[in-house]
All heavy atoms as an XYZ file, in Angstrom:
859
protein
N       0.812     -1.176      0.038
C      -0.010      0.037     -0.038
C       0.835      1.279     -0.033
O       1.796      1.372      0.778
C      -0.893     -0.047      1.235
C      -1.773      1.123      1.327
S      -2.854      1.027      2.772
C      -2.607      2.547      3.508
N       0.586      2.125     -0.904
C       1.366      3.351     -1.024
C       0.878      4.416      0.067
O      -0.333      4.515      0.206
C       1.277      3.953     -2.435
C       2.163      3.231     -3.397
C       2.425      3.987     -4.640
O       2.913      5.126     -4.505
O       2.087      3.558     -5.756
N       1.794      5.124      0.589
C       1.423      6.167      1.519
C       1.992      7.498      1.127
O       2.126      8.462      1.908
C       1.859      5.835      2.986
C       3.379      5.622      3.050
C       1.032      4.636      3.482
C       3.877      5.387      4.431
N       2.500      7.540     -0.144
C       3.101      8.838     -0.579
C       2.452      9.334     -1.849
O       1.892      8.548     -2.611
C       4.642      8.682     -0.904
O       4.777      7.682     -1.920
C       5.425      8.227      0.356
N       2.514     10.604     -2.105
C       2.016     11.242     -3.284
C       3.202     12.101     -3.820
O       3.791     12.758     -3.123
C       0.756     12.052     -3.058
N       3.358     11.989     -5.183
C       4.446     12.780     -5.755
C       3.978     13.604     -6.909
O       2.858     13.294     -7.541
C       5.508     11.799     -6.377
C       6.261     11.025     -5.340
C       7.501     10.387     -5.843
C       7.305      9.520     -7.096
N       8.554      8.797     -7.416
N       4.643     14.694     -7.241
C       4.429     15.482     -8.362
C       5.696     16.159     -8.818
O       6.537     16.444     -7.931
C       3.347     16.565     -8.150
N       5.871     16.398    -10.137
C       7.071     16.991    -10.650
C       6.699     18.070    -11.706
O       5.825     17.879    -12.442
C       7.961     15.960    -11.306
C       8.403     14.883    -10.324
C       9.196     16.602    -11.934
C       9.159     13.665    -10.923
N       7.275     19.198    -11.535
C       7.271     20.253    -12.588
C       8.628     20.383    -13.146
O       9.620     20.495    -12.368
C       6.836     21.572    -11.960
C       5.346     21.723    -11.571
C       5.131     23.144    -11.018
C       4.469     21.532    -12.772
N       8.761     20.371    -14.426
C      10.120     20.461    -15.021
C      10.054     21.610    -16.106
O       9.060     21.931    -16.682
C      10.525     19.191    -15.697
O       9.622     18.813    -16.735
N      11.247     22.168    -16.257
C      11.514     23.284    -17.234
C      10.490     24.413    -16.988
O       9.828     24.928    -17.893
C      11.360     22.789    -18.683
C      12.488     21.837    -19.038
O      13.605     21.990    -18.443
O      12.279     20.918    -19.890
N      10.409     24.873    -15.700
C       9.532     25.933    -15.340
C      10.354     27.204    -15.419
O      11.451     27.281    -14.927
C       9.064     25.707    -13.880
C       8.064     26.811    -13.513
C       8.281     24.354    -13.803
N       9.857     28.268    -16.041
C      10.686     29.481    -16.255
C      10.730     30.386    -14.996
O      10.238     31.517    -14.992
C       9.932     30.186    -17.366
C       8.547     29.813    -17.195
C       8.563     28.412    -16.657
N      11.304     29.885    -13.864
C      11.503     30.679    -12.701
C      12.961     30.523    -12.201
O      13.659     29.659    -12.610
C      10.509     30.229    -11.573
C      10.625     28.749    -11.252
C       9.039     30.533    -11.900
C       9.820     28.205    -10.115
N      13.305     31.398    -11.328
C      14.621     31.486    -10.776
C      14.944     30.300     -9.914
O      14.178     29.915     -9.074
C      14.822     32.808     -9.996
O      16.017     32.718     -9.244
N      16.108     29.629    -10.084
C      16.484     28.557     -9.337
C      16.760     28.896     -7.865
O      16.350     28.264     -6.922
C      17.827     27.898     -9.887
O      17.562     27.517    -11.261
C      18.149     26.635     -9.095
N      17.318     30.116     -7.700
C      17.594     30.596     -6.363
C      16.353     30.839     -5.565
O      16.211     30.457     -4.439
C      18.496     31.844     -6.450
C      19.816     31.606     -6.932
C      20.620     32.908     -7.027
C      22.057     32.686     -7.521
N      22.856     33.907     -7.540
N      15.356     31.426     -6.232
C      14.086     31.681     -5.581
C      13.438     30.368     -5.262
O      12.792     30.207     -4.191
C      13.177     32.564     -6.484
C      13.603     33.993     -6.485
C      12.694     34.786     -7.404
O      11.783     34.319     -8.011
N      12.990     36.110     -7.387
N      13.515     29.361     -6.147
C      12.949     28.089     -5.915
C      13.469     27.395     -4.819
O      12.746     26.755     -3.999
C      13.082     27.250     -7.218
O      12.517     27.811     -8.308
N      14.786     27.433     -4.588
C      15.397     26.835     -3.465
C      14.922     27.485     -2.188
O      14.648     26.734     -1.202
C      17.000     26.937     -3.618
C      17.401     26.056     -4.717
C      17.705     26.587     -2.268
C      18.919     26.280     -5.100
N      14.791     28.745     -2.052
C      14.389     29.416     -0.899
C      12.871     29.065     -0.618
O      12.516     28.951      0.553
C      14.590     30.972     -1.011
C      16.036     31.407     -1.115
C      16.883     31.123      0.133
O      16.316     30.730      1.179
O      18.053     31.391      0.017
N      12.039     29.055     -1.660
C      10.619     28.743     -1.414
C      10.519     27.321     -0.937
O       9.697     27.002     -0.011
C       9.795     28.968     -2.704
C       9.783     30.443     -3.038
C       8.365     28.471     -2.512
C       9.155     30.733     -4.339
N      11.331     26.378     -1.499
C      11.319     24.982     -1.062
C      11.661     24.848      0.412
O      11.094     24.091      1.114
C      12.203     24.132     -1.963
N      12.644     25.598      0.842
C      13.058     25.590      2.291
C      11.988     26.135      3.126
O      11.845     25.731      4.275
C      14.385     26.391      2.404
O      15.436     25.758      1.719
N      11.250     27.082      2.627
C      10.174     27.851      3.312
C       9.056     26.881      3.717
O       8.505     26.967      4.769
C       9.728     29.019      2.461
C       8.679     29.853      3.066
C       8.781     30.439      4.367
C       7.546     30.117      2.354
C       7.789     31.222      4.883
C       6.471     30.905      2.887
C       6.707     31.510      4.114
N       8.704     25.962      2.733
C       7.528     25.096      2.971
C       7.856     23.656      3.289
O       6.984     22.862      3.575
C       6.594     25.156      1.727
C       7.248     24.574      0.463
C       6.080     26.549      1.521
C       6.307     24.471     -0.703
N       9.114     23.321      3.399
C       9.527     21.959      3.713
C       9.067     21.614      5.127
O       9.083     22.501      6.049
C      11.030     21.791      3.548
C      11.511     20.375      3.762
C      13.037     20.248      3.448
N      13.275     20.479      2.057
C      14.066     21.457      1.597
N      14.707     22.274      2.429
N      14.302     21.563      0.263
N       8.670     20.405      5.374
C       8.224     19.804      6.636
C       6.922     20.456      7.229
O       6.726     20.577      8.421
C       9.327     19.943      7.708
C      10.533     19.164      7.355
C      11.600     19.258      8.465
C      12.870     18.510      8.005
N      14.005     18.713      8.938
N       6.122     20.968      6.308
C       4.832     21.533      6.689
C       3.666     20.802      6.018
O       3.938     20.119      5.024
C       4.771     23.053      6.267
C       5.848     23.870      6.975
C       5.524     25.299      6.873
C       6.539     26.131      7.702
N       7.941     25.778      7.701
N       2.501     20.854      6.639
C       1.350     20.293      5.954
C       1.036     21.040      4.685
O       1.310     22.261      4.537
C       0.134     20.329      6.905
C       0.199     19.350      8.040
C      -1.110     19.276      8.787
C      -1.074     18.084      9.679
N      -2.389     17.907     10.280
N       0.402     20.365      3.711
C       0.122     20.939      2.404
C      -0.804     22.141      2.572
O      -0.678     23.183      1.980
C      -0.361     19.948      1.466
C       0.785     19.066      0.947
C      -1.039     20.591      0.222
C       0.585     18.200     -0.219
N      -1.808     21.989      3.440
C      -2.815     23.040      3.640
C      -2.175     24.312      4.223
O      -2.399     25.430      3.788
C      -3.941     22.541      4.592
O      -3.433     22.114      5.802
N      -1.246     24.110      5.205
C      -0.463     25.209      5.765
C       0.476     25.873      4.695
O       0.498     27.097      4.661
C       0.269     24.831      6.965
C       1.199     25.836      7.651
C       0.255     27.024      8.191
C       2.000     25.244      8.755
N       1.095     25.039      3.950
C       2.007     25.584      2.928
C       1.235     26.357      1.871
O       1.754     27.432      1.447
C       2.768     24.410      2.209
N       0.128     25.953      1.463
C      -0.700     26.696      0.509
C      -1.115     28.023      1.106
O      -1.142     29.012      0.416
C      -1.867     25.855      0.035
C      -1.505     24.687     -0.883
C      -2.628     23.777     -1.203
C      -3.631     24.453     -2.147
N      -4.635     23.521     -2.677
N      -1.501     28.005      2.311
C      -1.948     29.213      3.009
C      -0.822     30.225      3.064
O      -0.901     31.413      2.894
C      -2.519     28.954      4.378
C      -2.942     30.163      5.150
C      -4.061     30.902      4.397
O      -4.885     30.329      3.742
O      -4.055     32.156      4.557
N       0.372     29.689      3.395
C       1.657     30.565      3.547
C       1.976     31.173      2.104
O       2.288     32.376      2.096
C       2.788     29.763      4.077
C       2.604     29.387      5.533
S       3.869     28.154      6.119
C       5.314     28.965      5.823
N       1.825     30.309      1.144
C       2.207     30.828     -0.230
C       1.079     31.853     -0.727
O       1.425     32.769     -1.448
C       2.294     29.628     -1.209
C       3.531     28.745     -0.968
C       3.545     27.607     -1.914
C       4.771     29.550     -1.045
N      -0.120     31.635     -0.366
C      -1.157     32.689     -0.681
C      -0.849     33.956      0.021
O      -1.162     35.029     -0.511
C      -2.531     32.118     -0.324
C      -3.080     31.129     -1.348
O      -2.737     31.242     -2.502
N      -3.766     30.105     -0.886
N      -0.353     33.923      1.302
C       0.019     35.149      1.960
C       1.174     35.823      1.289
O       1.190     37.023      1.269
C       0.365     34.755      3.412
C      -0.728     34.368      4.284
C      -1.801     35.469      4.448
O      -1.488     36.539      4.715
N      -3.099     35.054      4.425
N       2.071     35.120      0.656
C       3.174     35.703     -0.085
C       2.649     36.396     -1.327
O       3.046     37.503     -1.666
C       4.208     34.652     -0.441
C       5.261     35.165     -1.387
C       4.893     34.045      0.795
N       1.647     35.639     -1.985
C       1.019     36.277     -3.177
C       0.386     37.649     -2.867
O       0.391     38.578     -3.667
C      -0.020     35.348     -3.748
C       0.542     34.105     -4.308
S       1.168     34.250     -5.972
C      -0.335     34.481     -6.854
N      -0.196     37.765     -1.615
C      -0.855     39.001     -1.219
C       0.093     39.995     -0.602
O      -0.290     41.044     -0.089
C      -1.977     38.680     -0.189
C      -3.134     37.813     -0.747
C      -4.072     37.460      0.358
C      -3.870     38.533     -1.862
N       1.393     39.616     -0.545
C       2.383     40.386      0.097
C       2.210     40.711      1.595
O       2.475     41.771      2.148
C       2.680     41.707     -0.668
C       3.187     41.474     -2.048
C       3.675     42.740     -2.744
C       4.227     42.454     -4.074
N       4.725     43.664     -4.781
N       1.583     39.728      2.290
C       1.421     39.772      3.673
C       2.476     39.142      4.454
O       2.820     39.453      5.557
C       0.006     39.177      4.072
C      -1.080     39.718      3.401
C      -1.744     40.745      4.151
C      -3.038     41.154      3.493
N      -3.489     42.524      3.896
N       3.167     38.168      3.871
C       4.241     37.385      4.499
C       5.351     37.200      3.446
O       5.088     36.870      2.282
C       3.767     36.055      4.943
C       4.822     35.239      5.633
C       4.282     33.870      6.094
O       3.156     33.528      5.852
N       5.077     33.174      6.840
N       6.590     37.482      3.783
C       7.670     37.387      2.891
C       8.350     36.003      3.036
O       8.296     35.393      4.058
C       8.758     38.488      3.152
N       8.976     35.503      1.951
C       9.728     34.329      1.958
C      11.097     34.684      2.506
O      11.805     35.524      1.900
C       9.869     33.729      0.545
C      10.755     32.475      0.549
C       8.501     33.351      0.023
N      11.523     34.071      3.586
C      12.923     34.369      4.100
C      13.944     33.787      3.217
O      13.931     32.646      2.838
C      12.927     33.738      5.462
C      11.895     32.682      5.444
C      10.844     33.101      4.435
N      14.905     34.682      2.793
C      16.022     34.217      1.998
C      17.248     34.063      2.912
O      17.795     35.061      3.333
C      16.343     35.279      0.905
C      15.487     35.103     -0.317
C      14.121     35.101     -0.277
C      16.098     35.013     -1.586
C      13.370     35.015     -1.406
C      15.299     34.834     -2.726
C      13.933     34.829     -2.592
N      17.595     32.803      3.202
C      18.665     32.544      4.078
C      20.000     32.335      3.420
O      21.061     32.529      3.954
C      18.307     31.386      4.914
C      17.172     31.657      5.854
C      16.966     30.450      6.869
N      16.006     30.886      7.823
C      14.656     30.626      7.765
N      14.220     29.953      6.732
N      13.893     31.027      8.739
N      19.954     31.865      2.159
C      21.212     31.461      1.498
C      21.576     32.502      0.421
O      22.718     32.897      0.344
C      21.016     30.103      0.892
C      22.165     29.514      0.145
C      21.916     28.153     -0.237
N      22.957     27.653     -1.119
C      22.895     26.488     -1.835
N      21.857     25.759     -1.738
N      23.874     26.121     -2.603
N      20.627     32.846     -0.380
C      20.912     33.787     -1.510
C      20.396     35.220     -1.143
O      19.387     35.649     -1.679
C      20.215     33.313     -2.787
C      20.603     31.905     -3.168
C      19.741     30.859     -2.890
C      21.918     31.643     -3.707
C      20.145     29.554     -3.355
C      22.256     30.396     -4.075
C      21.392     29.292     -3.861
N      21.032     35.849     -0.145
C      20.475     37.111      0.314
C      21.440     38.250      0.304
O      21.280     39.219      1.096
C      19.969     36.896      1.798
C      21.126     36.425      2.740
O      22.235     36.335      2.321
N      20.744     36.152      3.951
N      22.385     38.198     -0.597
C      23.355     39.336     -0.657
C      22.676     40.635     -1.156
O      21.989     40.566     -2.144
C      24.461     38.953     -1.589
C      25.586     39.874     -1.558
C      26.793     39.381     -2.325
N      27.844     40.339     -2.322
C      29.043     40.121     -2.594
N      29.462     38.931     -2.901
N      29.948     41.046     -2.472
N      22.943     41.737     -0.455
C      22.408     43.057     -0.778
C      20.844     43.000     -0.836
O      20.194     43.647     -1.738
C      22.938     43.530     -2.146
C      24.431     43.731     -2.145
O      24.963     44.045     -1.025
O      25.095     43.546     -3.192
N      20.213     42.352      0.017
C      18.810     42.202      0.100
C      18.220     42.863      1.316
O      18.828     42.714      2.347
C      18.349     40.677      0.082
C      16.931     40.493     -0.104
S      16.491     38.704     -0.200
C      17.311     38.304     -1.696
N      17.127     43.629      1.202
C      16.627     44.346      2.307
C      15.920     43.447      3.300
O      15.472     42.334      2.897
N      15.699     43.991      4.490
C      15.028     43.263      5.578
C      13.530     43.481      5.333
O      13.025     44.459      4.722
C      15.368     43.808      6.917
C      16.779     43.438      7.343
N      17.882     44.086      6.959
C      17.136     42.474      8.218
C      18.940     43.460      7.544
N      18.506     42.485      8.288
N      12.770     42.512      5.847
C      11.308     42.555      5.825
C      10.791     42.470      7.251
O      11.485     42.046      8.119
C      10.709     41.353      4.988
C      11.077     41.387      3.521
C      10.431     42.558      2.827
C      10.837     42.534      1.348
N      11.439     43.768      0.956
N       9.590     42.971      7.512
C       9.038     42.982      8.885
C       9.031     41.550      9.497
O       8.503     40.672      8.872
C       7.645     43.506      8.698
C       7.665     44.268      7.448
C       8.666     43.601      6.610
N       9.558     41.411     10.666
C       9.546     40.156     11.409
C      10.640     39.166     10.993
O      10.673     38.119     11.542
N      11.616     39.493     10.088
C      12.603     38.625      9.623
C      13.809     39.424      9.120
O      13.738     40.641      9.041
C      12.085     37.652      8.592
C      11.805     38.303      7.277
S      11.325     37.194      6.020
C       9.785     36.600      6.646
N      14.843     38.761      8.829
C      15.997     39.356      8.229
C      15.751     39.562      6.727
O      14.754     40.239      6.365
C      17.263     38.558      8.421
N      16.497     39.051      5.836
C      16.361     39.228      4.427
C      15.193     38.421      3.887
O      14.968     37.299      4.332
C      17.587     38.834      3.635
N      14.375     39.008      3.010
C      13.264     38.281      2.442
C      12.766     38.979      1.231
O      13.027     40.141      0.914
N      11.875     38.324      0.447
C      11.292     38.825     -0.798
C       9.879     38.198     -0.984
O       9.524     37.304     -0.285
C      12.128     38.574     -1.969
C      13.389     39.433     -2.120
C      13.881     39.454     -3.497
N      15.002     40.508     -3.528
C      16.006     40.434     -4.287
N      16.103     39.407     -5.171
N      16.836     41.360     -4.295
N       9.273     38.772     -2.040
C       7.933     38.214     -2.412
C       8.012     37.717     -3.898
O       7.614     38.408     -4.824
C       6.875     39.399     -2.345
C       6.799     40.045     -1.046
C       7.338     41.240     -0.804
C       6.127     39.424      0.023
C       7.253     41.860      0.398
C       6.041     40.054      1.263
C       6.603     41.262      1.481
O       6.424     41.904      2.706
N       8.565     36.481     -4.122
C       8.649     35.963     -5.423
C       7.329     35.422     -5.972
O       7.086     34.184     -5.977
C       9.743     34.869     -5.260
C       9.516     34.430     -3.889
C       9.076     35.635     -3.118
N       6.516     36.319     -6.518
C       5.126     36.016     -6.871
C       5.091     34.986     -8.021
O       4.364     34.040     -7.989
C       4.402     37.242     -7.166
C       4.175     38.034     -5.826
C       2.986     36.929     -7.715
C       3.557     39.425     -6.012
N       5.880     35.139     -9.041
C       5.844     34.248    -10.138
C       6.221     32.900     -9.844
O       5.578     31.869    -10.214
C       6.829     34.805    -11.279
C       6.796     33.995    -12.503
C       7.732     34.553    -13.606
C       7.972     33.679    -14.784
N       8.950     34.203    -15.685
N       7.251     32.762     -8.946
C       7.708     31.412     -8.531
C       6.666     30.722     -7.636
O       6.445     29.554     -7.730
C       9.018     31.483     -7.889
N       6.027     31.576     -6.812
C       5.040     31.026     -5.887
C       3.801     30.471     -6.679
O       3.257     29.438     -6.276
C       4.616     32.168     -4.850
C       3.347     31.753     -4.143
C       5.712     32.379     -3.854
N       3.467     31.062     -7.795
C       2.375     30.543     -8.557
C       2.657     29.153     -8.975
O       1.797     28.246     -8.946
C       2.140     31.418     -9.804
C       1.516     32.755     -9.506
C       1.278     33.543    -10.776
C       0.862     34.921    -10.502
N       0.697     35.779    -11.673
N       3.938     28.850     -9.455
C       4.237     27.527     -9.855
C       4.270     26.506     -8.712
O       3.934     25.329     -8.829
C       5.550     27.521    -10.628
C       5.436     28.072    -12.028
C       5.908     29.378    -12.338
C       4.898     27.353    -13.014
C       5.800     29.893    -13.580
C       4.866     27.834    -14.335
C       5.257     29.134    -14.621
O       5.124     29.602    -15.828
N       4.662     26.983     -7.503
C       4.696     26.125     -6.361
C       3.304     25.798     -5.957
O       2.950     24.687     -5.476
C       5.500     26.718     -5.192
C       6.928     26.384     -5.226
C       7.861     27.178     -6.056
C       7.475     25.297     -4.598
C       9.193     26.851     -6.095
C       8.799     24.986     -4.683
C       9.655     25.774     -5.402
N       2.364     26.712     -6.013
C       0.963     26.417     -5.743
C       0.405     25.410     -6.722
O      -0.346     24.517     -6.315
C       0.122     27.776     -5.792
C       0.326     28.637     -4.509
C      -0.407     29.979     -4.825
C      -0.242     27.963     -3.284
N       0.781     25.528     -7.968
C       0.380     24.575     -8.969
C       0.931     23.191     -8.626
O       0.189     22.202     -8.759
C       0.927     25.042    -10.336
C       0.559     24.129    -11.482
C       1.113     24.625    -12.778
O       1.641     25.732    -12.934
N       0.981     23.828    -13.832
N       2.140     23.117     -8.188
C       2.733     21.830     -7.808
C       2.035     21.174     -6.592
O       1.745     20.039     -6.576
C       4.223     22.068     -7.441
C       5.005     20.838     -6.983
C       5.228     19.838     -8.134
C       6.318     21.261     -6.363
N       1.686     22.048     -5.610
C       0.994     21.510     -4.441
C      -0.452     21.023     -4.833
O      -0.952     19.983     -4.283
C       0.890     22.537     -3.332
C       2.168     22.978     -2.683
C       2.029     24.033     -1.694
C       2.904     21.757     -2.131
N      -1.045     21.664     -5.785
C      -2.358     21.234     -6.261
C      -2.251     19.883     -6.971
O      -3.113     19.004     -6.832
C      -3.005     22.297     -7.154
C      -3.520     23.475     -6.431
O      -3.840     23.361     -5.262
N      -3.507     24.614     -7.120
N      -1.166     19.698     -7.684
C      -0.939     18.394     -8.364
C      -0.683     17.277     -7.318
O      -1.180     16.127     -7.514
C       0.289     18.457     -9.278
C       0.113     19.307    -10.582
C       1.456     19.522    -11.304
C      -0.899     18.679    -11.468
N       0.004     17.591     -6.275
C       0.278     16.604     -5.244
C      -1.026     16.209     -4.567
O      -1.316     15.026     -4.329
C       1.266     17.089     -4.260
C       1.329     16.196     -2.997
C       2.665     17.242     -4.828
N      -1.860     17.189     -4.316
C      -3.198     16.906     -3.661
C      -4.091     15.974     -4.585
O      -4.686     15.063     -4.123
C      -3.938     18.176     -3.362
C      -3.584     18.772     -2.002
C      -4.437     19.998     -1.700
O      -4.984     20.563     -2.605
O      -4.568     20.229     -0.487
N      -4.055     16.285     -5.891
C      -4.818     15.515     -6.826
C      -4.344     14.096     -6.908
O      -5.103     13.154     -6.949
C      -4.809     16.140     -8.201
N      -2.987     13.961     -6.860
C      -2.358     12.650     -6.872
C      -2.786     11.851     -5.595
O      -3.032     10.658     -5.651
C      -0.920     12.802     -6.994
C      -0.146     11.464     -7.193
O      -0.775     10.409     -7.274
N       1.130     11.525     -7.315
N      -2.775     12.555     -4.518
C      -3.084     11.873     -3.225
C      -4.591     11.451     -3.253
O      -4.918     10.285     -2.766
C      -2.859     12.845     -2.046
N      -5.449     12.300     -3.762
C      -6.844     11.878     -3.811
C      -7.043     10.691     -4.776
O      -7.901      9.784     -4.508
C      -7.721     13.059     -4.231
C      -7.865     14.100     -3.224
C      -8.524     15.340     -3.679
O      -8.905     15.467     -4.859
N      -8.776     16.324     -2.795
N      -6.266     10.660     -5.807
C      -6.374      9.536     -6.754
C      -5.963      8.231     -6.079
O      -6.481      7.163     -6.348
C      -5.509      9.805     -7.988
C      -5.529      8.698     -8.987
C      -6.638      8.533     -9.866
C      -4.474      7.876     -9.132
C      -6.621      7.541    -10.843
C      -4.473      6.861    -10.099
C      -5.527      6.678    -10.921
N      -5.005      8.329     -5.191
C      -4.522      7.148     -4.486
C      -5.266      6.810     -3.177
O      -4.874      6.034     -2.335
C      -2.953      7.291     -4.107
C      -2.105      7.284     -5.316
C      -0.657      7.512     -4.874
C       0.283      7.310     -6.066
N       1.668      7.404     -5.629
N      -6.397      7.553     -2.968
C      -7.301      7.404     -1.804
C      -6.525      7.701     -0.502
O      -6.693      7.101      0.461
C      -7.863      6.008     -1.759
C      -8.838      5.802     -2.877
O      -9.526      6.654     -3.327
N      -8.819      4.536     -3.423
N      -5.686      8.728     -0.500
C      -4.984      9.172      0.645
C      -5.758     10.432      1.217
O      -6.399     11.156      0.419
C      -3.547      9.560      0.339
C      -2.591      8.486     -0.136
C      -1.216      9.072     -0.498
C      -2.482      7.371      0.899
N      -5.627     10.671      2.499
C      -6.155     11.841      3.053
C      -5.290     13.082      2.701
O      -4.250     13.221      3.267
C      -6.310     11.665      4.536
C      -7.031     12.832      5.258
O      -7.536     13.695      4.567
N      -7.141     12.760      6.563
N      -5.775     13.919      1.847
C      -4.982     15.098      1.363
C      -4.783     16.119      2.479
O      -3.838     16.890      2.409
C      -5.673     15.683      0.198
N      -5.628     16.118      3.540
C      -5.463     17.140      4.535
C      -4.327     16.724      5.528
O      -3.861     17.619      6.199
C      -6.779     17.225      5.391
C      -7.933     17.757      4.472
O      -7.693     18.579      3.610
N      -9.120     17.333      4.806
N      -3.952     15.501      5.575
C      -2.830     15.152      6.547
C      -1.529     14.961      5.824
O      -0.574     14.471      6.506
C      -3.266     13.804      7.212
O      -3.363     12.813      6.317
N      -1.420     15.287      4.571
C      -0.091     15.117      3.865
C       0.881     16.196      4.412
O       0.558     17.389      4.613
C      -0.285     15.406      2.388
C      -1.052     14.318      1.574
C      -1.196     14.707      0.148
C      -0.384     13.000      1.756
N       2.098     15.750      4.569
C       3.223     16.580      5.006
C       4.254     16.551      3.893
O       4.571     15.524      3.374
C       3.753     16.104      6.320
C       2.695     16.287      7.448
C       4.960     16.907      6.695
C       3.168     15.632      8.768
N       4.807     17.734      3.642
C       5.854     17.863      2.554
C       7.118     17.398      3.182
O       7.714     17.980      4.004
C       5.966     19.324      2.168
C       4.672     19.786      1.530
C       7.163     19.434      1.136
C       4.664     21.326      1.274
N       7.533     16.215      2.824
C       8.725     15.557      3.321
C       9.922     15.930      2.471
O      10.958     16.345      3.014
C       8.561     14.060      3.375
C       9.681     13.369      4.025
C       9.406     11.886      4.202
C      10.629     11.155      4.749
N      10.411      9.693      4.846
N       9.808     15.748      1.125
C      10.955     16.057      0.232
C      10.426     17.038     -0.779
O       9.437     16.779     -1.464
C      11.443     14.775     -0.379
C      11.945     13.710      0.595
C      12.542     15.089     -1.407
C      12.293     12.364     -0.001
N      11.070     18.135     -0.934
C      10.855     19.136     -2.022
C      12.188     19.737     -2.349
O      12.968     20.106     -1.449
C       9.864     20.160     -1.528
C       9.492     21.069     -2.682
C      10.265     20.941     -0.319
C       8.317     21.985     -2.449
N      12.505     19.734     -3.627
C      13.816     20.302     -4.003
C      13.650     20.990     -5.341
O      12.708     20.706     -6.121
C      14.892     19.213     -4.103
C      14.619     18.128     -5.079
C      15.745     17.142     -4.984
C      15.440     16.019     -6.104
N      16.542     15.037     -6.155
N      14.597     21.882     -5.548
C      14.603     22.614     -6.788
C      15.928     22.398     -7.492
O      17.043     22.501     -6.911
C      14.446     24.120     -6.560
N      15.881     21.981     -8.825
C      17.038     21.722     -9.550
C      17.108     22.728    -10.703
O      16.043     23.173    -11.162
C      17.039     20.351    -10.131
C      17.176     19.258     -9.132
O      17.857     19.457     -8.055
N      16.521     18.162     -9.308
N      18.274     23.012    -11.159
C      18.436     23.849    -12.337
C      17.865     23.180    -13.572
O      18.216     22.046    -13.824
C      19.907     24.266    -12.476
C      20.173     25.310    -13.533
C      21.584     25.730    -13.535
C      21.805     26.820    -14.609
N      23.167     27.270    -14.640
N      17.081     23.953    -14.327
C      16.502     23.342    -15.523
C      17.385     23.558    -16.748
O      18.546     24.033    -16.676
N      16.842     23.275    -17.934
C      17.562     23.447    -19.139
C      17.667     24.958    -19.472
O      16.823     25.763    -19.145
C      16.885     22.709    -20.309
O      15.559     23.248    -20.436
C      16.829     21.220    -20.059
N      18.693     25.289    -20.216
C      18.860     26.642    -20.587
C      18.872     26.788    -22.099
O      19.034     25.826    -22.841
C      20.270     27.207    -20.152
O      21.298     26.429    -20.595
C      20.315     27.275    -18.586
């Protein structure tokens, strides 16, 4: 019996650095919480903390360096929706899914 759901987006036209930071931002969280956090980023209510690629970056309220990568967040929301659909197809409870592995790789140029 499978207890995992997977989804992959490839050759997405977004920044690899932003993707790495967003992946770190939502890793080890429930999918419902991650989607809510990303929606807050879309509304510019909560910034994505940039811990690794933050040179010459301004501070945001409540954190050190951060940004609002709206274009990249749209693709991550699409990815989370694909994972939920995959989980429902496998008869898993989509509300209890936790993001265990999420990573961003450099695409083709």
